[in-house]
C-alpha positions in Angstrom: -12.2 -10.8 18.9 -10.2 -13.0 21.1 -6.6 -12.0 20.4 -3.3 -13.5 21.7 -0.1 -11.4 21.3 3.2 -13.3 21.3 6.8 -12.2 21.9 8.9 -15.0 20.3 11.3 -16.8 22.7 15.0 -16.7 21.8 17.9 -16.8 24.3 20.3 -13.8 23.9 23.6 -12.8 25.5 21.6 -10.4 27.6 20.0 -13.3 29.5 16.4 -13.0 30.5 14.5 -10.0 29.2 14.9 -6.9 31.3 11.6 -5.2 30.2 8.3 -6.2 28.7 8.2 -5.8 24.9 6.9 -2.3 24.2 5.6 -3.0 20.8 3.3 -5.7 22.0 2.2 -3.5 25.0 1.2 -0.7 22.6 -0.6 -3.1 20.2 -2.4 -4.6 23.2 -3.4 -1.2 24.5 -5.1 -0.1 21.3 -6.9 -3.4 20.9 -8.1 -3.2 24.5 -9.4 0.3 23.8 -11.3 -1.2 20.9 -12.9 -3.6 23.3 -11.2 -6.8 22.1 -10.4 -9.7 24.5 -6.5 -9.4 24.5 -3.9 -11.6 26.2 -0.1 -11.7 25.8 2.8 -14.1 26.5 6.5 -13.4 26.4 8.2 -16.6 25.3 11.6 -15.0 26.0 11.0 -15.9 29.7 10.8 -19.6 28.8 12.6 -20.1 25.5 12.0 -23.4 23.8 9.0 -24.4 26.0 6.3 -24.7 23.4 3.8 -26.0 26.0 3.4 -22.4 27.3 2.0 -21.3 23.9 -0.2 -24.4 23.6 -1.5 -23.8 27.1 -2.3 -20.2 26.2 -4.1 -21.4 23.0 -6.2 -23.9 25.0 -7.0 -21.3 27.7 -7.9 -18.3 25.5 -9.0 -19.9 22.2 -7.9 -16.9 20.2 -9.3 -16.0 16.8 -6.1 -14.0 16.0 -2.5 -14.6 17.1 -0.1 -11.7 16.5 3.7 -12.0 16.7 6.2 -9.1 17.0 9.2 -10.3 15.0 12.8 -9.2 14.5 15.5 -10.9 12.4 16.9 -12.3 15.6 13.8 -14.3 16.5 12.3 -14.8 13.0 12.9 -18.6 12.9 11.4 -19.1 16.3 8.4 -17.0 15.4 7.8 -19.2 12.3 8.1 -22.3 14.6 5.5 -20.9 17.0 3.2 -19.9 14.1 3.3 -23.4 12.8 2.4 -24.6 16.3 -0.6 -22.3 16.2 -1.8 -23.7 12.8 -1.3 -27.2 14.0 -3.5 -26.4 17.0 -6.2 -24.8 14.8 -5.7 -24.0 11.2 -8.6 -21.4 11.3 -6.7 -19.1 13.7 -5.3 -16.1 11.8 -1.6 -15.6 12.2 -0.2 -12.0 12.0 3.4 -11.0 11.8 4.5 -7.4 12.5 7.7 -5.7 13.6 11.1 -4.8 12.1 11.6 -8.0 10.1 8.3 -8.0 8.3 8.7 -4.3 7.7 12.2 -4.7 6.2 11.3 -7.9 4.2 7.5 -8.1 3.8 7.5 -10.3 0.7 10.1 -12.7 2.0 8.2 -12.9 5.3 4.8 -13.4 3.6 6.3 -16.3 1.6 6.0 -18.6 4.6 2.7 -20.5 4.6 2.5 -20.3 8.4 1.7 -16.6 8.1 -1.7 -15.3 7.0 -1.1 -11.6 7.2 2.0 -9.4 7.4 1.7 -5.9 9.0 4.3 -3.3 7.9 5.1 0.0 9.6 3.4 1.4 12.7 0.9 -1.1 13.9 -1.6 0.7 16.2 -4.1 2.0 13.6 -3.6 -0.9 11.2 -4.2 -3.6 13.7 -7.4 -2.0 15.1 -8.9 -1.7 11.6 -7.8 -5.1 10.7 -9.3 -6.7 13.8 -12.6 -4.9 13.1 -12.7 -6.3 9.5 -11.8 -9.9 10.6 -14.3 -9.8 13.4 -17.1 -9.0 11.0 -15.7 -11.3 8.2 -15.3 -8.2 6.0 -12.8 -7.8 3.1 -9.4 -6.6 4.2 -8.3 -5.3 0.8 -8.7 -1.6 1.9 -6.7 -2.0 5.1 -3.6 0.0 4.4 -0.2 -1.4 5.6 -0.7 -5.1 5.2 0.1 -8.1 2.9 -2.3 -11.1 2.7 -3.1 -13.9 0.4 -6.0 -14.1 -2.1 -6.3 -17.5 -3.8 -2.6 -18.1 -3.3 -1.5 -14.7 -4.6 0.2 -12.2 -2.2 -1.6 -8.9 -2.2 0.0 -5.7 -0.9 -2.4 -2.9 0.1 0.1 -0.1 0.1 1.5 2.2 2.9 -0.4 3.6 5.8 0.6 7.2 6.8 2.5 7.5 10.1 0.6 8.4 13.2 0.7 12.2 13.4 0.1 12.8 17.1 1.7 10.1 19.3 0.1 11.7 22.4 -3.3 10.4 21.3 -2.2 6.8 21.7 -3.0 5.1 25.0 -0.4 4.1 27.6 1.2 0.7 26.9 -0.8 -2.2 28.3 2.0 -3.5 30.6 -0.7 -5.2 32.6 -0.7 -7.9 29.9 2.7 -9.0 31.3 3.8 -10.5 34.6 6.0 -7.5 35.6 7.6 -9.4 38.5 9.3 -11.7 36.0 11.5 -8.9 34.6 14.7 -7.7 36.1 17.3 -5.1 34.9 20.6 -5.2 36.7 19.0 -6.8 39.8 16.6 -3.9 39.9 13.0 -3.5 39.1 12.7 -0.7 36.6 11.1 0.3 33.4 12.4 2.2 30.4 10.6 5.4 29.1 10.2 6.1 25.4 9.5 9.7 24.5 9.4 9.5 20.7 9.8 7.2 17.7 12.4 6.9 15.1 16.1 7.7 14.9 17.3 11.2 13.9 20.5 9.9 12.3 21.1 8.6 8.8 23.9 6.0 9.0 24.3 4.4 5.6 25.4 1.1 7.1 22.3 0.6 9.3 19.5 -1.7 8.4 17.2 0.6 10.4 17.0 2.6 7.2 15.1 1.3 4.2 13.4 2.8 1.1 9.9 3.8 1.9 6.9 3.2 -0.5 7.6 6.5 -2.3 11.4 5.9 -2.5 12.5 8.1 0.4 14.5 6.8 3.3 12.5 6.2 6.5 13.5 4.8 9.9 12.4 1.3 10.5 12.7 2.2 14.2 9.8 4.5 13.7 7.9 1.7 11.9 8.3 -1.2 14.2 5.7 -2.6 16.5 
């Protein structure tokens, strides 16, 4: 498949982004390993400039456009998803990340979104892309929500990835690394694990899991 991955563009008090978005880099990596044609754009580098997205759509002609979405940039992601549908209504739009994981039904209620991916995305997105590429039913793809004749269908949870060391290195080559700067230095962060070991009751990083137990959304995000 031709796949375009998008980081929504919202200005924050941090200024321009200091690092590429890790979730998109990981999703891109597993899709590249599955031999898909993958590109990515970070709209945070040029917030409010929709022409960048339209240029990418015209250049790459994607079958699937995936967004990594937080509460902070949710409205901008919806705006960009609508631009995708206005460009070509047959492009499949996919939302993943913390916001869709915390609020899957509310996210899926927006008509600009075709599929919501909850939880860790690597295994789910590869299986989903395989199904979409061959026009196969997606009802047995765990960890997603989709529509069937207007009805929202939930496929149930996907187990967490047991051995993170089996995942590929993030596909940072999808980004223009020269565009990022942290404290006037060129550097990258290192993530050695997933999830938060703490259980703060006030934190929205905790939510009930499918079986009622509390799980860390930080472990689930992509």
